[in-house]
BALO-436087 format. One record per residue (C-alpha): y, x, z; residue in three letters; residue number from 1. Coordinates in pm, 1 decimal, padded with zeros to 6 digits. Layout:
residues N
PT      north       east         up   residu   num
PT          Y          X          Z      ALA   NUM
...
//
This chain:
residues 263
PT      north       east         up   residu   num
PT    00962.5   -00805.1   -02372.0      UNK     1
PT    00584.5   -00853.0   -02399.2      UNK     2
PT    00441.2   -01163.9   -02231.2      UNK     3
PT    00308.6   -01125.2   -01880.2      UNK     4
PT   -00066.9   -01063.7   -01930.8      UNK     5
PT   -00145.9   -01202.5   -01583.5      UNK     6
PT    00069.6   -01511.1   -01529.1      UNK     7
PT    00032.0   -01735.5   -01227.7      UNK     8
PT   -00034.6   -01677.6   -00860.9      UNK     9
PT   -00093.0   -01335.2   -00699.7      UNK    10
PT   -00452.4   -01217.3   -00745.4      UNK    11
PT   -00733.7   -01178.4   -00495.9      UNK    12
PT   -00909.0   -00841.3   -00477.9      UNK    13
PT   -01287.8   -00833.9   -00444.8      UNK    14
PT   -01527.9   -00546.7   -00387.7      UNK    15
PT   -01899.8   -00625.1   -00422.5      UNK    16
PT   -02154.0   -00365.9   -00310.9      UNK    17
PT   -01904.2   -00086.5   -00372.3      UNK    18
PT   -01993.2    00271.1   -00277.6      UNK    19
PT   -01854.4    00607.4   -00377.6      UNK    20
PT   -02016.3    00951.3   -00375.2      UNK    21
PT   -01869.9    01281.0   -00491.7      UNK    22
PT   -02035.7    01596.8   -00628.0      UNK    23
PT   -02199.1    01799.3   -00353.9      UNK    24
PT   -02344.9    01494.6   -00184.2      UNK    25
PT   -02030.2    01370.3   -00005.6      UNK    26
PT   -02060.4    00994.3    00044.9      UNK    27
PT   -01710.9    00856.6    00095.6      UNK    28
PT   -01792.5    00485.6    00106.5      UNK    29
PT   -02107.5    00310.3    00216.7      UNK    30
PT   -02190.8   -00002.9    00016.3      UNK    31
PT   -01935.5   -00261.0    00122.9      UNK    32
PT   -01830.8   -00612.7    00036.1      UNK    33
PT   -01466.0   -00696.2    00080.0      UNK    34
PT   -01217.1   -00966.7   -00014.8      UNK    35
PT   -00844.3   -00897.3    00011.7      UNK    36
PT   -00651.1   -01222.4    00024.6      UNK    37
PT   -00411.6   -01304.0   -00256.6      UNK    38
PT   -00044.9   -01281.6   -00171.8      UNK    39
PT   -00097.8   -01125.8    00170.4      UNK    40
PT   -00062.5   -00776.4    00316.9      UNK    41
PT   -00381.3   -00608.8    00437.2      UNK    42
PT   -00384.2   -00278.6    00625.4      UNK    43
PT   -00668.9   -00026.7    00629.2      UNK    44
PT   -00691.8    00196.9    00935.5      UNK    45
PT   -00955.8    00451.2    01028.7      UNK    46
PT   -01005.4    00816.2    01121.6      UNK    47
PT   -00892.9    01093.3    00887.7      UNK    48
PT   -01128.6    01148.5    00597.4      UNK    49
PT   -01312.5    00820.2    00645.0      UNK    50
PT   -01257.5    00697.0    00288.7      UNK    51
PT   -00943.1    00480.1    00316.4      UNK    52
PT   -00761.8    00653.0    00032.0      UNK    53
PT   -01079.2    00659.9   -00176.5      UNK    54
PT   -01107.3    00282.1   -00146.6      UNK    55
PT   -00742.6    00241.5   -00243.9      UNK    56
PT   -00790.7    00465.7   -00549.1      UNK    57
PT   -01094.1    00260.6   -00652.6      UNK    58
PT   -00888.8   -00057.9   -00629.1      UNK    59
PT   -00611.1    00108.8   -00829.7      UNK    60
PT   -00857.3    00197.1   -01106.1      UNK    61
PT   -00792.1    00568.5   -01052.8      UNK    62
PT   -01156.5    00625.6   -00950.9      UNK    63
PT   -01475.6    00453.7   -01061.9      UNK    64
PT   -01730.1    00325.5   -00804.9      UNK    65
PT   -02067.7    00498.9   -00789.5      UNK    66
PT   -02218.5    00153.9   -00742.7      UNK    67
PT   -02090.1   -00201.2   -00724.1      UNK    68
PT   -01784.5   -00358.3   -00879.2      UNK    69
PT   -01418.8   -00418.0   -00797.7      UNK    70
PT   -01218.9   -00698.4   -00957.3      UNK    71
PT   -00857.8   -00808.4   -00919.5      UNK    72
PT   -00812.7   -01170.5   -01010.1      UNK    73
PT   -01148.2   -01141.8   -01187.0      UNK    74
PT   -01024.4   -00850.6   -01401.5      UNK    75
PT   -01119.6   -00483.1   -01395.1      UNK    76
PT   -00855.9   -00273.3   -01208.9      UNK    77
PT   -00813.9   -00039.5   -01506.6      UNK    78
PT   -00702.6   -00333.9   -01719.9      UNK    79
PT   -00454.5   -00447.9   -01456.0      UNK    80
PT   -00312.7   -00096.8   -01421.0      UNK    81
PT   -00285.0   -00049.6   -01796.6      UNK    82
PT   -00078.4   -00365.3   -01824.2      UNK    83
PT    00154.9   -00277.0   -01537.5      UNK    84
PT    00022.8   -00535.6   -01291.6      UNK    85
PT   -00060.3   -00269.9   -01026.5      UNK    86
PT    00186.1   -00033.0   -00863.7      UNK    87
PT    00090.2    00252.9   -00631.9      UNK    88
PT    00308.3    00446.2   -00386.6      UNK    89
PT    00153.4    00759.1   -00236.2      UNK    90
PT    00258.2    00972.5    00059.6      UNK    91
PT    00404.2    01221.7   -00189.4      UNK    92
PT    00689.9    01039.2   -00367.0      UNK    93
PT    00627.9    01244.5   -00686.4      UNK    94
PT    00970.7    01172.3   -00829.0      UNK    95
PT    01054.8    01356.7   -01150.4      UNK    96
PT    01295.4    01628.6   -01036.3      UNK    97
PT    01506.8    01624.9   -01352.4      UNK    98
PT    01572.1    01250.5   -01329.9      UNK    99
PT    01814.1    01079.5   -01094.4      UNK   100
PT    01707.3    00808.4   -00851.3      UNK   101
PT    01817.6    00548.9   -01104.1      UNK   102
PT    01641.1    00734.1   -01384.7      UNK   103
PT    01311.4    00755.6   -01195.8      UNK   104
PT    01319.4    00383.3   -01124.8      UNK   105
PT    01411.1    00293.3   -01484.6      UNK   106
PT    01123.8    00506.9   -01613.1      UNK   107
PT    00876.4    00287.2   -01425.3      UNK   108
PT    01005.3   -00013.3   -01621.8      UNK   109
PT    00965.9    00173.4   -01949.0      UNK   110
PT    00609.2    00284.0   -01871.6      UNK   111
PT    00510.9   -00069.7   -01768.7      UNK   112
PT    00672.6   -00208.8   -02084.7      UNK   113
PT    00917.2   -00413.1   -01881.1      UNK   114
PT    01286.4   -00452.7   -01965.2      UNK   115
PT    01525.4   -00230.2   -01773.5      UNK   116
PT    01749.4   -00454.7   -01562.9      UNK   117
PT    02035.7   -00233.7   -01438.1      UNK   118
PT    02165.8   -00500.8   -01201.6      UNK   119
PT    01827.6   -00542.2   -01034.3      UNK   120
PT    01786.2   -00166.0   -01003.2      UNK   121
PT    02121.5   -00149.0   -00824.7      UNK   122
PT    02026.3   -00436.4   -00591.6      UNK   123
PT    01702.9   -00267.1   -00488.3      UNK   124
PT    01871.5    00070.7   -00446.9      UNK   125
PT    02122.7   -00092.5   -00212.3      UNK   126
PT    01850.7   -00289.2   -00031.6      UNK   127
PT    01672.0    00028.6    00077.9      UNK   128
PT    01990.0    00202.9    00185.4      UNK   129
PT    02037.4    00428.2   -00118.0      UNK   130
PT    02362.8    00274.8   -00235.0      UNK   131
PT    02575.9    00557.8   -00372.8      UNK   132
PT    02275.3    00781.0   -00447.6      UNK   133
PT    02170.4    00632.6   -00781.2      UNK   134
PT    02292.2    00937.8   -00971.3      UNK   135
PT    02140.3    01187.4   -00725.0      UNK   136
PT    01837.1    01399.4   -00813.7      UNK   137
PT    01540.9    01418.9   -00572.1      UNK   138
PT    01612.7    01774.4   -00453.3      UNK   139
PT    01936.2    01655.0   -00293.8      UNK   140
PT    01767.0    01371.4   -00100.6      UNK   141
PT    01596.7    01372.6    00237.3      UNK   142
PT    01224.5    01298.5    00259.1      UNK   143
PT    01290.5    00944.1    00374.9      UNK   144
PT    01534.8    00882.0    00091.8      UNK   145
PT    01284.8    01008.5   -00164.3      UNK   146
PT    01021.3    00778.6   -00016.3      UNK   147
PT    01256.3    00481.2   -00038.0      UNK   148
PT    01322.7    00562.3   -00403.2      UNK   149
PT    00949.1    00589.9   -00473.4      UNK   150
PT    00877.4    00249.1   -00323.3      UNK   151
PT    01161.2    00090.7   -00522.0      UNK   152
PT    01010.0    00256.6   -00829.8      UNK   153
PT    00677.9    00091.0   -00745.4      UNK   154
PT    00837.0   -00251.0   -00688.0      UNK   155
PT    01085.6   -00259.4   -00976.6      UNK   156
PT    00821.9   -00388.4   -01220.1      UNK   157
PT    00737.7   -00678.9   -00985.1      UNK   158
PT    00367.4   -00586.8   -00972.7      UNK   159
PT    00109.6   -00844.2   -00876.5      UNK   160
PT   -00068.3   -00583.1   -00662.4      UNK   161
PT    00104.6   -00316.0   -00453.1      UNK   162
PT   -00103.1   -00029.0   -00311.5      UNK   163
PT    00057.2    00190.7   -00044.7      UNK   164
PT   -00122.4    00509.4    00059.9      UNK   165
PT    00043.3    00645.8    00376.6      UNK   166
PT    00384.1    00581.6    00218.5      UNK   167
PT    00576.4    00677.0    00533.0      UNK   168
PT    00357.4    00967.1    00642.8      UNK   169
PT    00587.6    01246.6    00522.8      UNK   170
PT    00901.6    01133.6    00706.5      UNK   171
PT    01023.0    01168.8    01065.0      UNK   172
PT    00939.8    00903.6    01323.4      UNK   173
PT    01283.9    00738.7    01330.9      UNK   174
PT    01294.2    00710.2    00951.5      UNK   175
PT    00936.0    00585.4    00949.0      UNK   176
PT    01023.3    00304.8    01190.1      UNK   177
PT    01325.6    00203.5    00985.5      UNK   178
PT    01127.5    00203.6    00660.4      UNK   179
PT    00863.0   -00014.3    00822.1      UNK   180
PT    01134.7   -00266.4    00911.0      UNK   181
PT    01330.8   -00254.4    00585.0      UNK   182
PT    01076.3   -00230.1    00308.6      UNK   183
PT    00852.4   -00537.5    00359.4      UNK   184
PT    01139.4   -00748.5    00228.5      UNK   185
PT    01064.7   -00593.9   -00112.1      UNK   186
PT    00714.7   -00741.1   -00132.1      UNK   187
PT    00655.7   -00992.8    00146.2      UNK   188
PT    00885.3   -01274.0    00021.2      UNK   189
PT    00734.5   -01247.6   -00329.0      UNK   190
PT    00380.2   -01292.1   -00200.8      UNK   191
PT    00266.1   -00967.1   -00362.9      UNK   192
PT   -00097.1   -00882.5   -00286.4      UNK   193
PT   -00043.1   -00565.2   -00085.1      UNK   194
PT   -00285.2   -00308.0    00054.7      UNK   195
PT   -00154.0   -00050.1    00302.2      UNK   196
PT   -00344.2    00262.8    00410.7      UNK   197
PT   -00210.2    00405.2    00735.5      UNK   198
PT   -00310.6    00611.8    01038.7      UNK   199
PT   -00062.5    00425.7    01258.5      UNK   200
PT   -00195.2    00126.4    01450.5      UNK   201
PT    00155.8   -00000.8    01528.5      UNK   202
PT    00257.7    00031.5    01164.0      UNK   203
PT   -00049.9   -00162.6    01052.3      UNK   204
PT    00019.1   -00447.3    01295.6      UNK   205
PT    00391.0   -00459.8    01213.5      UNK   206
PT    00344.0   -00467.3    00835.1      UNK   207
PT    00019.5   -00655.3    00776.9      UNK   208
PT   -00124.5   -01005.4    00796.6      UNK   209
PT   -00469.2   -00856.4    00856.8      UNK   210
PT   -00603.8   -00518.3    00970.5      UNK   211
PT   -00939.7   -00381.9    00854.6      UNK   212
PT   -01076.1   -00103.3    01073.6      UNK   213
PT   -01302.7    00150.5    00903.7      UNK   214
PT   -01565.1    00374.5    01060.1      UNK   215
PT   -01587.2    00751.4    01003.8      UNK   216
PT   -01727.7    00852.8    00665.2      UNK   217
PT   -01906.4    00695.1    00495.5      UNK   218
PT   -01662.5    00412.8    00557.0      UNK   219
PT   -01784.9    00078.3    00680.2      UNK   220
PT   -01573.4   -00211.0    00802.5      UNK   221
PT   -01618.4   -00227.7    01179.4      UNK   222
PT   -01351.5   -00489.4    01255.8      UNK   223
PT   -01146.3   -00749.9    01070.6      UNK   224
PT   -00844.9   -00843.8    01283.0      UNK   225
PT   -00590.1   -01112.0    01185.9      UNK   226
PT   -00226.1   -01048.4    01271.2      UNK   227
PT   -00088.6   -01386.5    01374.3      UNK   228
PT    00276.3   -01284.6    01398.4      UNK   229
PT    00555.1   -01473.7    01217.1      UNK   230
PT    00763.5   -01330.7    00933.7      UNK   231
PT    01016.0   -01178.8    00920.4      UNK   232
PT    00931.5   -00918.3    01186.1      UNK   233
PT    01241.1   -00757.1    01336.9      UNK   234
PT    01234.5   -00448.0    01559.2      UNK   235
PT    01185.3   -00670.1    01865.1      UNK   236
PT    00840.7   -00765.6    01732.9      UNK   237
PT    00700.0   -00435.1    01859.3      UNK   238
PT    00795.6   -00518.3    02218.3      UNK   239
PT    00625.5   -00858.1    02224.5      UNK   240
PT    00308.1   -00899.9    02435.2      UNK   241
PT    00127.3   -01054.8    02137.2      UNK   242
PT    00203.7   -00747.6    01925.5      UNK   243
PT    00059.5   -00516.9    02190.5      UNK   244
PT   -00247.3   -00736.7    02234.8      UNK   245
PT   -00327.0   -00710.0    01863.5      UNK   246
PT   -00256.7   -00335.4    01857.5      UNK   247
PT   -00491.3   -00291.8    02155.5      UNK   248
PT   -00766.8   -00475.9    01964.8      UNK   249
PT   -00722.9   -00245.3    01667.4      UNK   250
PT   -00727.9    00066.2    01888.9      UNK   251
PT   -01040.3   -00055.8    02068.2      UNK   252
PT   -01215.2   -00118.7    01735.5      UNK   253
PT   -01127.5    00233.5    01620.2      UNK   254
PT   -01273.8    00379.5    01938.7      UNK   255
PT   -01587.9    00167.5    01910.7      UNK   256
PT   -01635.9    00274.6    01550.5      UNK   257
PT   -01614.3    00640.0    01650.2      UNK   258
PT   -01854.2    00589.1    01939.5      UNK   259
PT   -02104.3    00407.0    01720.3      UNK   260
PT   -02121.3    00702.9    01480.5      UNK   261
PT   -02146.4    00953.8    01765.7      UNK   262
PT   -02453.9    00785.1    01911.7      UNK   263
//
């Protein structure tokens, strides 16, 4: 096994003067400065098309900023991704159809140059409720099951940074709620630096330590809201007055951001 190229504590993510424009004059991100705390979960919420996914792709090293710089633990994102320190889970699970659940997860280890630990793969498969489906191919799984497998695939390499782009968006509401309760135990106890893009205010408050609210495109940060709720967060968390107070703050910031652009 190659040595871990980024030993030590989880990394902080920093964006300095970062903007992004696309051909045709579309400006996805206004110049922004942002620090995402090491070892914590930060949620990005904002209206559709505001630039949330663009920012996540910039942090992942899948896009290059038009201006400014992003660093993760002081290192360029492309370097972190090359060495398997970043994992990304998108709304589309993108599992290889000819590989089983177990085979898709093991492939992530191979690509990240990590040893394949069959026992750990089985533990994570069981943890997300896929026990007994390790030899099943994606076509025989429900959407929620495929999404669970994709997130295990992202976590199996124990990345220092986990980027989640609407990971529950393609599943039904009941499955989405259950995933939101089950899956944080994959990254939260390890202190993985996690960034979640979501359209759901409740999901953001349930999963994150901090919620950043973005304006319509070009995205600007219009609110930075801490989520002072203890971990772990069982289903009852969503009925607590404190939960609803925070969710109301996020919703109000979204509305204010929309109104500010409309003026």
